[in-house]
Each structure stands twice: as C-alpha cells, then as structure tokens.
N, C-alpha and C positions, 0 to 999 in steps of 0.2 A: 591469477590475483593480481591486483597491485600492490606493491610496498607500502604505499601511502594511500589510502582510500579517499577519493575526492569527497569534499563534506559540504553541503548546505545548511545554514543555520539560521533559526528563525526565534520566535519569542521563548521566554523561560517555558519549564513545563509546568503545567496545572494539574497536581496530583489527583484531583478529583474528577477528572477525566481520561485518566490512564487505564488502558486495559491491561491484564494480567493473564490472559488466556486468549489466543487467537489461532483457530484452525484451517486448514485448506480443506476443498469439499471430500476428501477421503479422510478427513479426522486427523491429518499430521500437524503437530505443534508448530507454528512458524514464528514464535518467538524464538531468539539464539541469546543466550546470555554472554556468547564470544563476541558479539557486536553491541555496542551499548549506544546509546544517545542519550545525553544529559544524564549518565549513570543508570538508565533502564535498559533492560534487554530489549534490543530491535526487532521489527518484524521481517524476516529475512525472505525475497521472493526473487525468482527467476523472470527475468525480462526479456523480450525478443521486440527489437525496435522495428522499422518501416522498412529496413535493408535487410532483415533476417538475420542480423547479427544479436546473439545472445551475450547477456550480462548478468549481473548479480547485484541486488540493491536492497539496502535494510531502511527501513521507515519508523520513524518515531511511534512509539506506543501510545500517545497521547494526542488527544483530540485538539486540533488548533495548533499544536507545533509541527512544522513542514520539515524539519532538519530530516536529513537524509545521508547516509553514504552511499557511494557507488563503489563495489568492491571489485568489479569485472565491469568492461565495456562502457559505452559512452550515452548519456542521456543529454538530449537536446530539447530544450524550451518549445513547448507547443507541439512535439510530435506525440502522437498515440503510439503506445506501447501495447503488448499483450504480457498479461502477468501470469505466474504459475506458481505452483509449489516447487521449493527446490528439492524435496525429497523424493516425490512421484511423479513430477513433473505435469500435474493435473491442472489445466487451465484453472483460473478463479471465475466461478460463476458471476453471471451478468445480473444485475438488479434491472437496468434499463438504462437509457440515455441519459447524460450528464447535461444540465442546463448551460454547459459553457458551450462558446462556440470557436474555442481555440487550437481546437484539434487540426490535423493535416487538411489544408484546402477550406478551413472554417467550419469542418464537420464536428458535431458534439464528439465528446468522448462517450465511454460507457463507465457505468458504477458499478465496479467489482466488488465482491462481497468477501471479506474476511470473517469465518465465524467466530463467535464469542463461545458456542459451546459445540461439543463434538457432535451435537444432534443435526447440524448445520440446518438452521432455519435462517429465513431472512430476516424475523423478528428477534432475532438476537445476533446482530453482526454489524460489522465496520462497513460502510460504503466508501470506496475511494474512488476518484476518477482516474483512467489509464490514459489521460493525456498529461504530459510530462509538464508541471509547472501550475497546473489546475488545482486550486486550494478547496475545490468544493468537496469535502467530505463529512461524514458524519456517524454517529453511533446509533443504530437501532435497538432499542431496549424493551422488552413487552410489546414490540408491536409500535412504540412512540419514538420518532427522531429527535435526537439531541445534535443541534448543526454546530458546526466548528463556527 
C-alpha cells in the first residue's frame, strides 16, 4: 500500500445517481467505508495490468463521477486491465464489449458488471469499462440503462 494514494478527481457528486450497495459475482460487498471519494464509501477492486502486475483501486460510487484512488500498483491511461473482487479474487463478469476503441492497440474494452443486489443479475448492475480512462459507464436498473 502507498502512504498517499494517487487520486484523480472529476465533477462533484450527484447524490441521485449514487449506489449504496455493490457486489461481486460471489456476493461480497465491494463498498469500503475506509476509502471514501467525496465523502462516500468507494468501490474497492483488485486490478491486474497488461504486465501481470496487481494493484488495488477504489472507484467512485456515483455515476458520472470518475474520481478514483489507486491504493497499490499503477494505472496507465488507455491500458486494458482485469478487475476482480478484493475478498475472493473472483473476476468481474463481462456484459459485452465497450463502444470505446481506446484499449491496447485500439481494441475495445469490456463492460464489467458490479451487481446492485446479491442476486447478481445484469438487470440490476453497474457496467464499467476495463480500459483505464474510458468514461463509458452505466447503471442498469430494472433492465433499463441510465447512462453517465
């Protein structure tokens, strides 16, 4: 762990689009009150970069807020990373390809699912791209997309 996590900040938090529960595919809660972003519990994830190096990342729980903390490791804009649960190491499920073309060698990223319920259904989930710096994310509620 770094003494001073690297931070990236964006726009202010919009409370109406903030999630209060987020789960991995095995039902572990990914929100961590020890690491907050704009006063809200952050979404803690393990990542593995293109070189196979692991790190720890905290994302904002608010749609459209792209603030993040890097607790360990290094993120490089445009690099495709793998995302997993910090508790059980289960990789995040993939919804499908992202519309971005900013990944390694111009390849699109993948939209990874963070579930809003322990039932882990894609109809109640956050989808985030696994290309560092891609801001295409959305919340799926009752099967309908709410874009960032």
